[in-house]
N, CA, C and O atoms as CSV, one atom per row, in Angstrom:
chain,resi,resn,atom,element,x,y,z
A,1,MET,N,N,-21.295,-7.296,-27.861
A,1,MET,CA,C,-20.041,-7.413,-26.805
A,1,MET,C,C,-19.885,-9.034,-26.502
A,1,MET,O,O,-20.818,-9.837,-26.485
A,2,GLU,N,N,-18.508,-9.323,-26.269
A,2,GLU,CA,C,-18.655,-10.425,-25.780
A,2,GLU,C,C,-18.150,-10.266,-24.572
A,2,GLU,O,O,-17.798,-9.161,-24.160
A,3,ASN,N,N,-18.036,-11.708,-23.658
A,3,ASN,CA,C,-17.916,-11.095,-22.071
A,3,ASN,C,C,-16.431,-10.804,-22.188
A,3,ASN,O,O,-16.152,-9.869,-21.437
A,4,LYS,N,N,-15.559,-11.177,-22.734
A,4,LYS,CA,C,-14.114,-11.034,-22.555
A,4,LYS,C,C,-14.398,-9.132,-22.767
A,4,LYS,O,O,-14.096,-8.313,-21.899
A,5,ASP,N,N,-14.905,-8.853,-23.852
A,5,ASP,CA,C,-15.197,-7.427,-24.012
A,5,ASP,C,C,-15.353,-6.427,-23.143
A,5,ASP,O,O,-14.696,-5.386,-23.126
A,6,TRP,N,N,-16.694,-6.902,-22.023
A,6,TRP,CA,C,-16.861,-6.625,-20.917
A,6,TRP,C,C,-15.905,-6.647,-19.461
A,6,TRP,O,O,-15.852,-5.907,-18.478
A,7,PHE,N,N,-15.303,-7.703,-19.815
A,7,PHE,CA,C,-14.240,-7.663,-18.729
A,7,PHE,C,C,-13.228,-6.550,-18.859
A,7,PHE,O,O,-12.946,-5.836,-17.896
A,8,ILE,N,N,-12.627,-6.389,-20.173
A,8,ILE,CA,C,-11.918,-5.161,-20.783
A,8,ILE,C,C,-12.340,-4.162,-19.730
A,8,ILE,O,O,-11.760,-3.884,-18.680
A,9,LEU,N,N,-13.627,-3.610,-20.293
A,9,LEU,CA,C,-14.158,-2.145,-20.142
A,9,LEU,C,C,-14.431,-2.139,-18.515
A,9,LEU,O,O,-14.351,-1.027,-17.993
A,10,GLY,N,N,-14.710,-3.132,-17.745
A,10,GLY,CA,C,-14.552,-2.997,-16.584
A,10,GLY,C,C,-13.333,-2.529,-15.910
A,10,GLY,O,O,-13.170,-1.566,-15.161
A,11,PHE,N,N,-12.707,-3.207,-16.236
A,11,PHE,CA,C,-10.921,-2.974,-15.836
A,11,PHE,C,C,-10.749,-2.091,-16.104
A,11,PHE,O,O,-10.601,-1.386,-15.106
A,12,LEU,N,N,-10.654,-1.572,-16.977
A,12,LEU,CA,C,-10.014,-0.083,-17.542
A,12,LEU,C,C,-11.285,0.695,-16.616
A,12,LEU,O,O,-10.768,1.271,-15.659
A,13,LEU,N,N,-12.489,0.833,-16.638
A,13,LEU,CA,C,-13.160,1.842,-15.334
A,13,LEU,C,C,-12.439,1.985,-14.327
A,13,LEU,O,O,-11.793,2.966,-13.957
A,14,ILE,N,N,-12.596,0.656,-13.738
A,14,ILE,CA,C,-11.876,0.680,-12.332
A,14,ILE,C,C,-10.417,0.958,-12.237
A,14,ILE,O,O,-9.952,1.242,-11.133
A,15,ALA,N,N,-9.716,0.907,-13.196
A,15,ALA,CA,C,-8.240,1.582,-13.528
A,15,ALA,C,C,-8.434,2.858,-13.128
A,15,ALA,O,O,-7.940,3.271,-12.080
A,16,ALA,N,N,-9.256,3.695,-14.011
A,16,ALA,CA,C,-9.684,4.817,-14.173
A,16,ALA,C,C,-10.352,5.661,-12.778
A,16,ALA,O,O,-10.295,6.885,-12.662
A,17,PHE,N,N,-10.945,4.792,-11.833
A,17,PHE,CA,C,-11.201,5.215,-11.161
A,17,PHE,C,C,-10.150,5.551,-9.993
A,17,PHE,O,O,-10.003,6.515,-9.242
A,18,PHE,N,N,-9.552,4.452,-10.156
A,18,PHE,CA,C,-8.199,4.366,-9.104
A,18,PHE,C,C,-7.223,5.408,-9.463
A,18,PHE,O,O,-6.474,5.894,-8.615
A,19,PHE,N,N,-7.214,5.760,-10.688
A,19,PHE,CA,C,-6.121,6.527,-11.079
A,19,PHE,C,C,-6.885,8.091,-10.549
A,19,PHE,O,O,-6.280,8.828,-9.770
A,20,TRP,N,N,-8.382,8.479,-11.135
A,20,TRP,CA,C,-9.000,9.741,-10.008
A,20,TRP,C,C,-8.988,9.631,-8.547
A,20,TRP,O,O,-9.357,10.627,-7.925
A,21,ALA,N,N,-8.769,9.002,-8.152
A,21,ALA,CA,C,-8.771,9.215,-6.425
A,21,ALA,C,C,-7.696,9.069,-5.925
A,21,ALA,O,O,-7.585,9.173,-4.704
A,22,GLY,N,N,-6.722,8.817,-6.644
A,22,GLY,CA,C,-5.369,8.953,-6.172
A,22,GLY,C,C,-5.005,10.713,-6.816
A,22,GLY,O,O,-4.359,11.517,-6.143
A,23,ARG,N,N,-5.412,10.945,-7.818
A,23,ARG,CA,C,-5.481,12.895,-8.026
A,23,ARG,C,C,-6.075,13.560,-7.272
A,23,ARG,O,O,-5.757,14.713,-6.982
A,24,ARG,N,N,-7.112,12.904,-6.789
A,24,ARG,CA,C,-7.995,13.926,-6.136
A,24,ARG,C,C,-7.374,13.421,-4.438
A,24,ARG,O,O,-7.778,14.151,-3.533
A,25,ARG,N,N,-6.828,12.729,-4.192
A,25,ARG,CA,C,-6.332,12.541,-2.629
A,25,ARG,C,C,-5.096,13.079,-2.462
A,25,ARG,O,O,-4.580,13.183,-1.349
A,26,SER,N,N,-4.491,13.487,-3.636
A,26,SER,CA,C,-3.182,14.533,-3.485
A,26,SER,C,C,-3.595,15.889,-2.547
A,26,SER,O,O,-2.754,16.514,-1.900
A,27,GLY,N,N,-4.623,16.133,-2.578
A,27,GLY,CA,C,-5.127,17.710,-2.228
A,27,GLY,C,C,-5.187,17.207,-0.331
A,27,GLY,O,O,-5.407,18.033,0.555
A,28,ARG,N,N,-5.058,16.436,-0.199
A,28,ARG,CA,C,-5.795,16.254,1.492
A,28,ARG,C,C,-5.154,17.145,2.156
A,28,ARG,O,O,-4.073,17.615,1.802
A,29,ILE,N,N,-6.037,17.580,3.612
A,29,ILE,CA,C,-5.222,18.355,4.200
A,29,ILE,C,C,-4.681,17.881,5.101
A,29,ILE,O,O,-5.476,17.368,5.889
A,30,ALA,N,N,-3.445,17.785,5.438
A,30,ALA,CA,C,-2.519,17.172,6.452
A,30,ALA,C,C,-2.605,18.116,8.031
A,30,ALA,O,O,-2.715,19.337,8.136
A,31,GLY,N,N,-2.516,17.130,9.108
A,31,GLY,CA,C,-2.586,17.796,10.247
A,31,GLY,C,C,-2.543,17.137,11.398
A,31,GLY,O,O,-2.667,15.917,11.288
A,32,GLN,N,N,-2.426,17.499,12.309
A,32,GLN,CA,C,-2.421,16.406,14.209
A,32,GLN,C,C,-3.809,16.562,14.065
A,32,GLN,O,O,-4.622,17.266,13.466
A,33,LYS,N,N,-3.750,15.555,14.911
A,33,LYS,CA,C,-5.459,15.438,15.628
A,33,LYS,C,C,-5.457,15.675,17.182
A,33,LYS,O,O,-6.457,16.079,17.774
A,34,SER,N,N,-4.067,15.350,17.900
A,34,SER,CA,C,-4.015,16.026,18.847
A,34,SER,C,C,-2.471,16.350,18.994
A,34,SER,O,O,-1.611,15.474,18.902
A,35,ALA,N,N,-2.186,17.736,19.238
A,35,ALA,CA,C,-0.827,18.051,19.515
A,35,ALA,C,C,-0.956,19.320,20.207
A,35,ALA,O,O,-2.060,19.855,20.308
A,36,LYS,N,N,0.055,19.819,20.671
A,36,LYS,CA,C,0.465,21.214,21.650
A,36,LYS,C,C,-0.178,22.225,20.800
A,36,LYS,O,O,0.341,22.395,19.697
A,37,SER,N,N,-1.510,23.133,21.193
A,37,SER,CA,C,-1.533,23.757,20.718
A,37,SER,C,C,-1.976,25.142,21.744
A,37,SER,O,O,-1.761,24.914,22.935
A,38,ASN,N,N,-2.514,26.424,21.465
A,38,ASN,CA,C,-3.183,27.249,22.416
A,38,ASN,C,C,-4.142,26.946,23.015
A,38,ASN,O,O,-5.289,26.936,22.567
A,39,PRO,N,N,-3.663,26.545,24.536
A,39,PRO,CA,C,-4.927,26.367,25.232
A,39,PRO,C,C,-6.062,27.333,25.466
A,39,PRO,O,O,-7.067,26.922,26.047
A,40,ARG,N,N,-5.973,28.678,25.029
A,40,ARG,CA,C,-6.885,29.548,25.178
A,40,ARG,C,C,-7.688,29.388,24.260
A,40,ARG,O,O,-8.864,29.727,24.393
A,41,ALA,N,N,-7.056,28.648,22.760
A,41,ALA,CA,C,-8.177,29.052,21.965
A,41,ALA,C,C,-8.887,27.863,22.020
A,41,ALA,O,O,-10.007,27.882,21.511
A,42,ARG,N,N,-8.526,26.917,22.480
A,42,ARG,CA,C,-8.799,25.226,22.269
A,42,ARG,C,C,-10.066,25.652,23.580
A,42,ARG,O,O,-11.238,25.365,23.337
A,43,ALA,N,N,-9.810,26.139,24.543
A,43,ALA,CA,C,-11.208,26.791,25.739
A,43,ALA,C,C,-12.231,27.359,24.790
A,43,ALA,O,O,-13.297,26.763,24.640
A,44,ILE,N,N,-11.912,28.726,23.995
A,44,ILE,CA,C,-12.604,29.409,23.364
A,44,ILE,C,C,-13.470,28.430,22.560
A,44,ILE,O,O,-14.694,28.559,22.547
A,45,LEU,N,N,-12.949,27.620,22.005
A,45,LEU,CA,C,-13.623,26.851,20.671
A,45,LEU,C,C,-14.409,25.619,21.414
A,45,LEU,O,O,-15.248,25.084,20.689
A,46,GLU,N,N,-14.284,25.078,22.733
A,46,GLU,CA,C,-15.072,24.100,23.022
A,46,GLU,C,C,-16.180,24.469,24.020
A,46,GLU,O,O,-17.080,23.728,24.416
A,47,GLU,N,N,-15.888,26.109,24.449
A,47,GLU,CA,C,-17.216,26.382,25.344
A,47,GLU,C,C,-18.024,26.984,24.068
A,47,GLU,O,O,-18.989,27.605,24.514
A,48,ALA,N,N,-18.001,27.022,22.978
A,48,ALA,CA,C,-18.624,27.801,21.788
A,48,ALA,C,C,-19.071,26.134,21.125
A,48,ALA,O,O,-19.941,26.013,20.263
A,49,GLY,N,N,-18.461,25.191,21.587
A,49,GLY,CA,C,-19.888,23.908,21.145
A,49,GLY,C,C,-18.733,23.096,19.654
A,49,GLY,O,O,-18.954,22.079,18.996
A,50,TYR,N,N,-17.877,23.805,19.602
A,50,TYR,CA,C,-16.768,23.378,18.328
A,50,TYR,C,C,-16.306,21.979,18.900
A,50,TYR,O,O,-15.851,21.911,20.042
A,51,GLU,N,N,-16.457,20.600,17.905
A,51,GLU,CA,C,-15.171,19.801,18.084
A,51,GLU,C,C,-13.762,19.886,17.517
A,51,GLU,O,O,-13.815,20.452,16.425
A,52,ILE,N,N,-13.132,19.709,17.685
A,52,ILE,CA,C,-11.592,20.217,17.334
A,52,ILE,C,C,-11.028,18.914,16.157
A,52,ILE,O,O,-10.596,17.906,16.716
A,53,LEU,N,N,-11.021,18.907,15.234
A,53,LEU,CA,C,-11.007,17.987,14.103
A,53,LEU,C,C,-9.588,17.420,13.981
A,53,LEU,O,O,-9.160,16.298,14.251
A,54,LYS,N,N,-8.689,19.033,13.266
A,54,LYS,CA,C,-7.245,19.156,13.404
A,54,LYS,C,C,-6.656,20.402,13.341
A,54,LYS,O,O,-6.941,21.459,12.779
A,55,ILE,N,N,-5.255,19.798,14.469
A,55,ILE,CA,C,-4.661,21.309,14.813
A,55,ILE,C,C,-3.547,21.510,13.796
A,55,ILE,O,O,-2.739,20.605,13.587
A,56,LYS,N,N,-3.496,22.491,13.260
A,56,LYS,CA,C,-2.442,23.217,12.740
A,56,LYS,C,C,-2.478,22.336,11.290
A,56,LYS,O,O,-1.562,21.544,11.067
A,57,PRO,N,N,-3.352,22.477,10.518
A,57,PRO,CA,C,-3.682,21.858,9.203
A,57,PRO,C,C,-2.765,22.442,8.263
A,57,PRO,O,O,-2.299,23.578,8.348
A,58,THR,N,N,-2.543,21.634,7.400
A,58,THR,CA,C,-1.796,22.408,5.805
A,58,THR,C,C,-1.974,21.655,4.794
A,58,THR,O,O,-1.961,20.425,4.840
A,59,LEU,N,N,-2.174,22.404,3.695
A,59,LEU,CA,C,-2.547,21.984,2.477
A,59,LEU,C,C,-1.672,22.376,1.346
A,59,LEU,O,O,-1.998,23.449,0.839
A,60,THR,N,N,-0.816,21.886,0.906
A,60,THR,CA,C,0.295,21.873,-0.294
A,60,THR,C,C,-0.806,22.121,-1.717
A,60,THR,O,O,-1.649,21.294,-2.064
A,61,VAL,N,N,-0.599,23.220,-2.286
A,61,VAL,CA,C,-1.224,23.731,-3.464
A,61,VAL,C,C,0.148,23.663,-4.446
A,61,VAL,O,O,1.314,23.941,-4.167
A,62,ARG,N,N,-0.508,23.141,-5.817
A,62,ARG,CA,C,0.876,23.014,-6.762
A,62,ARG,C,C,-0.052,24.081,-7.658
A,62,ARG,O,O,-1.161,23.775,-8.096
A,63,MET,N,N,0.458,25.123,-7.817
A,63,MET,CA,C,0.798,25.900,-9.052
A,63,MET,C,C,1.420,25.684,-10.277
A,63,MET,O,O,2.446,25.012,-10.165
A,64,GLU,N,N,1.206,25.950,-11.150
A,64,GLU,CA,C,2.154,26.054,-12.406
A,64,GLU,C,C,2.081,27.312,-13.057
A,64,GLU,O,O,0.972,27.835,-13.161
A,65,VAL,N,N,3.243,27.973,-13.583
A,65,VAL,CA,C,3.203,28.831,-14.647
A,65,VAL,C,C,4.390,28.665,-15.496
A,65,VAL,O,O,5.605,28.728,-15.313
A,66,ASP,N,N,3.294,28.335,-16.894
A,66,ASP,CA,C,4.314,28.277,-18.384
A,66,ASP,C,C,5.148,26.840,-17.824
A,66,ASP,O,O,6.377,26.784,-17.883
A,67,ASP,N,N,4.439,25.872,-17.361
A,67,ASP,CA,C,4.229,24.751,-17.155
A,67,ASP,C,C,5.439,24.344,-16.040
A,67,ASP,O,O,5.687,23.179,-15.732
A,68,GLN,N,N,6.199,25.621,-15.452
A,68,GLN,CA,C,6.940,24.834,-14.063
A,68,GLN,C,C,5.996,24.779,-12.932
A,68,GLN,O,O,5.021,25.511,-12.762
A,69,PRO,N,N,6.360,23.930,-12.269
A,69,PRO,CA,C,5.945,23.961,-10.644
A,69,PRO,C,C,6.431,24.703,-9.715
A,69,PRO,O,O,7.634,24.788,-9.470
A,70,TYR,N,N,5.226,25.507,-8.918
A,70,TYR,CA,C,5.430,26.359,-7.805
A,70,TYR,C,C,4.387,25.702,-6.851
A,70,TYR,O,O,3.232,26.086,-6.666
A,71,PRO,N,N,5.090,24.512,-6.213
A,71,PRO,CA,C,4.500,24.268,-4.518
A,71,PRO,C,C,4.142,25.554,-3.493
A,71,PRO,O,O,4.989,26.439,-3.370
A,72,PHE,N,N,3.235,25.616,-2.970
A,72,PHE,CA,C,3.574,25.975,-1.858
A,72,PHE,C,C,2.629,25.427,-0.818
A,72,PHE,O,O,1.959,24.421,-1.053
A,73,VAL,N,N,2.547,26.249,0.638
A,73,VAL,CA,C,1.863,25.224,1.696
A,73,VAL,C,C,0.725,26.637,2.103
A,73,VAL,O,O,1.105,27.808,2.130
A,74,LEU,N,N,-0.717,26.174,2.394
A,74,LEU,CA,C,-1.258,27.261,3.078
A,74,LEU,C,C,-1.788,26.232,4.232
A,74,LEU,O,O,-2.165,25.061,4.200
A,75,LYS,N,N,-1.621,27.357,5.421
A,75,LYS,CA,C,-1.589,26.723,6.758
A,75,LYS,C,C,-2.877,27.438,7.814
A,75,LYS,O,O,-3.234,28.604,7.643
A,76,SER,N,N,-3.386,26.689,8.728
A,76,SER,CA,C,-4.125,27.365,8.957
A,76,SER,C,C,-4.113,26.818,10.648
A,76,SER,O,O,-3.126,26.145,10.947
A,77,ASP,N,N,-5.304,27.109,11.927
A,77,ASP,CA,C,-4.285,26.955,13.180
A,77,ASP,C,C,-5.227,25.758,13.562
A,77,ASP,O,O,-4.617,24.808,14.051
A,78,PHE,N,N,-6.697,25.591,13.432
A,78,PHE,CA,C,-7.660,24.475,13.470
A,78,PHE,C,C,-8.372,24.300,12.430
A,78,PHE,O,O,-8.394,25.133,11.524
A,79,ILE,N,N,-8.915,23.424,12.410
A,79,ILE,CA,C,-10.182,22.721,11.641
A,79,ILE,C,C,-11.238,22.189,12.936
A,79,ILE,O,O,-10.915,21.608,13.972
A,80,VAL,N,N,-12.410,22.553,12.538
A,80,VAL,CA,C,-13.231,22.417,13.518
A,80,VAL,C,C,-14.757,21.757,13.091
A,80,VAL,O,O,-15.076,21.504,11.930
A,81,SER,N,N,-15.243,21.634,13.763
A,81,SER,CA,C,-16.885,21.344,12.985
A,81,SER,C,C,-18.225,21.198,14.387
A,81,SER,O,O,-18.181,20.545,15.430
A,82,ARG,N,N,-19.231,22.035,13.876
A,82,ARG,CA,C,-20.452,22.431,14.972
A,82,ARG,C,C,-21.784,21.964,14.156
A,82,ARG,O,O,-22.064,22.829,13.325
A,83,GLY,N,N,-22.350,21.280,14.142
A,83,GLY,CA,C,-23.453,21.312,13.360
A,83,GLY,C,C,-23.712,20.550,12.576
A,83,GLY,O,O,-24.866,20.147,12.429
A,84,GLY,N,N,-22.667,20.124,11.828
A,84,GLY,CA,C,-22.324,19.364,10.456
A,84,GLY,C,C,-21.600,20.379,9.212
A,84,GLY,O,O,-21.421,20.208,8.007
A,85,ARG,N,N,-21.335,21.343,10.022
A,85,ARG,CA,C,-20.729,22.528,9.367
A,85,ARG,C,C,-19.075,22.205,9.886
A,85,ARG,O,O,-18.704,21.928,11.027
A,86,ARG,N,N,-18.218,22.351,8.598
A,86,ARG,CA,C,-16.478,22.359,8.931
A,86,ARG,C,C,-16.254,24.128,8.712
A,86,ARG,O,O,-16.782,24.893,7.905
A,87,TYR,N,N,-15.470,24.318,9.555
A,87,TYR,CA,C,-14.821,25.553,9.978
A,87,TYR,C,C,-13.754,25.757,9.923
A,87,TYR,O,O,-13.489,25.788,11.125
A,88,ILE,N,N,-12.425,26.022,9.189
A,88,ILE,CA,C,-11.294,26.225,9.790
A,88,ILE,C,C,-10.978,27.808,10.746
A,88,ILE,O,O,-11.549,28.875,10.520
A,89,VAL,N,N,-10.122,27.610,11.618
A,89,VAL,CA,C,-9.692,28.424,12.523
A,89,VAL,C,C,-8.277,29.691,12.307
A,89,VAL,O,O,-7.124,29.261,12.291
A,90,GLN,N,N,-8.470,30.790,12.196
A,90,GLN,CA,C,-7.630,31.352,12.241
A,90,GLN,C,C,-7.139,32.276,13.560
A,90,GLN,O,O,-8.220,32.470,14.117
A,91,LEU,N,N,-6.343,32.806,14.195
A,91,LEU,CA,C,-5.791,32.956,15.244
A,91,LEU,C,C,-5.447,34.402,15.298
A,91,LEU,O,O,-4.232,34.484,15.477
A,92,GLN,N,N,-5.979,35.538,15.222
A,92,GLN,CA,C,-5.174,36.501,15.445
A,92,GLN,C,C,-4.014,37.379,16.103
A,92,GLN,O,O,-4.187,38.169,17.032
A,93,GLN,N,N,-3.122,37.181,15.634
A,93,GLN,CA,C,-1.890,37.750,16.206
A,93,GLN,C,C,-2.217,38.797,17.005
A,93,GLN,O,O,-3.026,39.589,16.522
A,94,GLU,N,N,-1.640,39.106,18.539
A,94,GLU,CA,C,-1.495,40.167,19.338
A,94,GLU,C,C,-1.193,41.627,18.534
A,94,GLU,O,O,-1.753,42.713,18.677
A,95,ASN,N,N,0.015,41.190,17.545
A,95,ASN,CA,C,0.432,42.357,16.981
A,95,ASN,C,C,0.350,42.769,15.518
A,95,ASN,O,O,0.955,43.633,14.883
A,96,LYS,N,N,-0.904,41.582,15.061
A,96,LYS,CA,C,-1.331,42.132,13.714
A,96,LYS,C,C,-2.550,41.954,13.656
A,96,LYS,O,O,-2.822,40.835,13.219
A,97,GLN,N,N,-3.457,42.602,13.919
A,97,GLN,CA,C,-5.196,42.972,14.043
A,97,GLN,C,C,-5.279,43.576,12.682
A,97,GLN,O,O,-4.780,44.684,12.489
A,98,LEU,N,N,-5.931,42.862,11.640
A,98,LEU,CA,C,-6.553,42.824,11.026
A,98,LEU,C,C,-7.859,42.992,10.780
A,98,LEU,O,O,-8.654,42.242,11.347
A,99,ARG,N,N,-8.274,43.891,9.991
A,99,ARG,CA,C,-9.375,44.141,9.939
A,99,ARG,C,C,-10.366,43.146,9.025
A,99,ARG,O,O,-10.027,43.173,7.842
A,100,LEU,N,N,-11.292,42.442,9.244
A,100,LEU,CA,C,-12.374,41.189,8.548
A,100,LEU,C,C,-12.469,41.759,7.381
A,100,LEU,O,O,-11.985,41.252,6.368
A,101,GLN,N,N,-13.485,43.548,7.404
A,101,GLN,CA,C,-13.655,43.459,6.483
A,101,GLN,C,C,-12.941,44.253,5.017
A,101,GLN,O,O,-13.355,44.553,3.897
A,102,SER,N,N,-11.604,44.380,5.799
A,102,SER,CA,C,-10.790,45.053,4.505
A,102,SER,C,C,-10.359,44.155,3.240
A,102,SER,O,O,-10.552,42.942,3.148
A,103,LYS,N,N,-9.904,44.761,2.536
A,103,LYS,CA,C,-9.934,44.087,1.209
A,103,LYS,C,C,-8.980,43.225,1.274
A,103,LYS,O,O,-8.944,42.449,0.319
A,104,LEU,N,N,-7.683,43.005,2.588
A,104,LEU,CA,C,-6.822,42.043,2.505
A,104,LEU,C,C,-7.329,40.924,3.189
A,104,LEU,O,O,-7.150,39.717,3.029
A,105,GLY,N,N,-8.120,41.694,4.125
A,105,GLY,CA,C,-8.791,40.776,4.807
A,105,GLY,C,C,-9.764,39.730,4.180
A,105,GLY,O,O,-9.640,38.514,4.328
A,106,ARG,N,N,-10.784,40.370,3.435
A,106,ARG,CA,C,-11.395,39.851,2.960
A,106,ARG,C,C,-10.957,38.296,1.576
A,106,ARG,O,O,-11.508,37.235,1.281
A,107,ASN,N,N,-9.433,39.191,1.018
A,107,ASN,CA,C,-9.164,38.251,0.307
A,107,ASN,C,C,-8.424,37.057,0.626
A,107,ASN,O,O,-8.061,36.240,-0.220
A,108,THR,N,N,-8.203,36.969,1.891
A,108,THR,CA,C,-7.027,35.967,2.536
A,108,THR,C,C,-8.303,35.240,2.984
A,108,THR,O,O,-8.259,34.028,2.770
A,109,LEU,N,N,-9.374,35.671,3.528
A,109,LEU,CA,C,-10.366,34.663,4.601
A,109,LEU,C,C,-10.703,33.847,3.032
A,109,LEU,O,O,-10.141,32.773,2.820
A,110,LEU,N,N,-11.377,34.269,2.283
A,110,LEU,CA,C,-11.925,34.046,1.258
A,110,LEU,C,C,-11.125,32.836,0.416
A,110,LEU,O,O,-11.577,31.786,-0.042
A,111,ARG,N,N,-9.945,33.308,0.391
A,111,ARG,CA,C,-9.081,32.046,-0.245
A,111,ARG,C,C,-8.598,31.040,0.335
A,111,ARG,O,O,-8.141,30.200,-0.441
A,112,ASP,N,N,-8.510,30.752,1.677
A,112,ASP,CA,C,-8.499,30.079,2.724
A,112,ASP,C,C,-9.543,29.355,2.597
A,112,ASP,O,O,-9.393,28.142,2.454
A,113,VAL,N,N,-10.986,29.986,2.621
A,113,VAL,CA,C,-12.156,28.867,2.935
A,113,VAL,C,C,-12.290,28.170,1.857
A,113,VAL,O,O,-12.677,27.008,1.984
A,114,LEU,N,N,-11.995,28.715,0.486
A,114,LEU,CA,C,-11.978,27.909,-1.008
A,114,LEU,C,C,-11.052,26.764,-1.040
A,114,LEU,O,O,-11.375,25.646,-1.440
A,115,ALA,N,N,-9.717,27.138,-0.537
A,115,ALA,CA,C,-9.141,26.077,-0.520
A,115,ALA,C,C,-9.150,24.815,0.702
A,115,ALA,O,O,-8.839,23.633,0.560
A,116,PHE,N,N,-9.508,25.361,1.639
A,116,PHE,CA,C,-9.595,24.261,2.461
A,116,PHE,C,C,-11.105,23.765,2.803
A,116,PHE,O,O,-11.429,23.380,3.926
A,117,ARG,N,N,-12.061,23.827,1.594
A,117,ARG,CA,C,-13.030,23.540,1.355
A,117,ARG,C,C,-14.164,23.029,2.292
A,117,ARG,O,O,-14.740,21.944,2.380
A,118,ALA,N,N,-14.322,24.779,3.279
A,118,ALA,CA,C,-14.416,24.730,4.590
A,118,ALA,C,C,-15.959,25.727,4.171
A,118,ALA,O,O,-16.122,26.418,3.165
A,119,ASP,N,N,-17.178,25.441,5.602
A,119,ASP,CA,C,-18.187,26.294,5.151
A,119,ASP,C,C,-18.084,27.792,5.635
A,119,ASP,O,O,-18.855,28.736,5.462
A,120,GLY,N,N,-16.883,27.699,6.297
A,120,GLY,CA,C,-16.786,29.464,6.977
A,120,GLY,C,C,-15.364,29.176,7.730
A,120,GLY,O,O,-14.713,28.132,7.755
A,121,ILE,N,N,-15.130,30.279,8.258
A,121,ILE,CA,C,-14.005,30.681,9.060
A,121,ILE,C,C,-14.210,31.161,10.082
A,121,ILE,O,O,-15.188,31.903,9.996
A,122,LEU,N,N,-13.555,31.122,11.605
A,122,LEU,CA,C,-13.329,31.260,13.036
A,122,LEU,C,C,-12.527,32.012,12.999
A,122,LEU,O,O,-11.528,31.598,12.411
A,123,VAL,N,N,-12.443,33.289,13.475
A,123,VAL,CA,C,-11.363,34.458,13.773
A,123,VAL,C,C,-11.706,34.798,15.536
A,123,VAL,O,O,-12.607,35.384,16.136
A,124,ILE,N,N,-10.317,33.999,15.972
A,124,ILE,CA,C,-9.962,34.199,17.485
A,124,ILE,C,C,-9.626,35.539,17.851
A,124,ILE,O,O,-8.443,35.542,17.512
A,125,ASN,N,N,-9.806,36.460,18.221
A,125,ASN,CA,C,-8.888,37.411,19.024
A,125,ASN,C,C,-8.495,37.080,20.600
A,125,ASN,O,O,-9.181,37.498,21.532
A,126,LEU,N,N,-7.532,36.432,20.745
A,126,LEU,CA,C,-7.198,35.813,21.819
A,126,LEU,C,C,-6.691,37.075,23.244
A,126,LEU,O,O,-6.305,36.792,24.378
A,127,ARG,N,N,-6.854,38.223,22.723
A,127,ARG,CA,C,-6.676,39.130,23.255
A,127,ARG,C,C,-7.825,39.949,23.669
A,127,ARG,O,O,-7.611,40.846,24.485
A,128,LYS,N,N,-8.907,39.782,23.258
A,128,LYS,CA,C,-9.924,40.006,23.810
A,128,LYS,C,C,-11.159,38.660,23.970
A,128,LYS,O,O,-12.293,38.431,24.390
A,129,GLU,N,N,-10.368,38.233,23.517
A,129,GLU,CA,C,-11.221,36.504,24.043
A,129,GLU,C,C,-12.340,36.056,23.436
A,129,GLU,O,O,-13.107,35.216,23.905
A,130,THR,N,N,-12.492,36.871,21.899
A,130,THR,CA,C,-14.040,36.911,20.867
A,130,THR,C,C,-13.871,35.765,20.175
A,130,THR,O,O,-12.721,35.332,20.242
A,131,LEU,N,N,-14.688,35.077,19.483
A,131,LEU,CA,C,-14.591,34.719,18.519
A,131,LEU,C,C,-15.921,34.931,16.887
A,131,LEU,O,O,-17.113,34.639,16.789
A,132,SER,N,N,-15.393,35.264,16.354
A,132,SER,CA,C,-16.135,35.938,14.950
A,132,SER,C,C,-16.240,34.599,14.298
A,132,SER,O,O,-15.427,33.690,14.462
A,133,GLN,N,N,-17.358,34.547,13.509
A,133,GLN,CA,C,-17.732,33.439,12.532
A,133,GLN,C,C,-17.793,34.105,11.088
A,133,GLN,O,O,-18.159,35.280,11.091
A,134,VAL,N,N,-17.550,33.650,10.098
A,134,VAL,CA,C,-17.246,34.775,8.968
A,134,VAL,C,C,-17.577,32.819,7.798
A,134,VAL,O,O,-17.156,31.667,7.898
A,135,ARG,N,N,-18.534,33.574,6.860
A,135,ARG,CA,C,-19.016,33.292,6.003
A,135,ARG,C,C,-19.223,33.893,4.691
A,135,ARG,O,O,-19.250,35.112,4.521
A,136,PHE,N,N,-19.388,32.922,3.648
A,136,PHE,CA,C,-19.004,33.039,2.311
A,136,PHE,C,C,-20.171,33.152,1.608
A,136,PHE,O,O,-20.934,32.249,1.950
A,137,ARG,N,N,-20.789,34.088,0.517
A,137,ARG,CA,C,-22.236,33.329,-0.113
A,137,ARG,C,C,-21.847,33.919,-1.369
A,137,ARG,O,O,-21.734,35.117,-1.631
A,138,ILE,N,N,-21.622,32.742,-2.242
A,138,ILE,CA,C,-21.071,33.088,-3.816
A,138,ILE,C,C,-22.238,32.643,-4.543
A,138,ILE,O,O,-22.265,32.719,-5.772
C-alpha cells in the first residue's frame, strides 16, 4: 500500500469513530447537577455517604415498531455514587407504596437499572425515612 492509501484508510477510521461516538452519545443521561430537590431525600443520601451526581435525570429512549419511531423518556429522582458504584434513586410516593419483591416492582426496577446503566437502585421511603439498596445479578 502506498502512503496515500494509508492516509485514506486512517481518515475513514477516524470518520467511523466519530460517527460511532456521536450515535453512542445520543443515549446520554440528561439531568441537573444542582437544582431544587427533596431536602429529606438529599439528607438521607448524604448521611449514608452517597455523592449526588445528577438530580432528576432523564433518559430519552427511541423505540421502533415497524420502522415507526416511538420515543419516550425514562425518569429517576437522583443518580448517586459511593465506593466506585453508581446508583439511581427512586423516591417512594407516600400514596403509592410498591412492594419491591412484586412482579411489577421487579420489572420496573430492573428496567431502570439496565436503561441508566447503573450498578443498582436505591429506594427511599420518605415516610419511614429508610433507604433500601436493590442490586440485580444476571
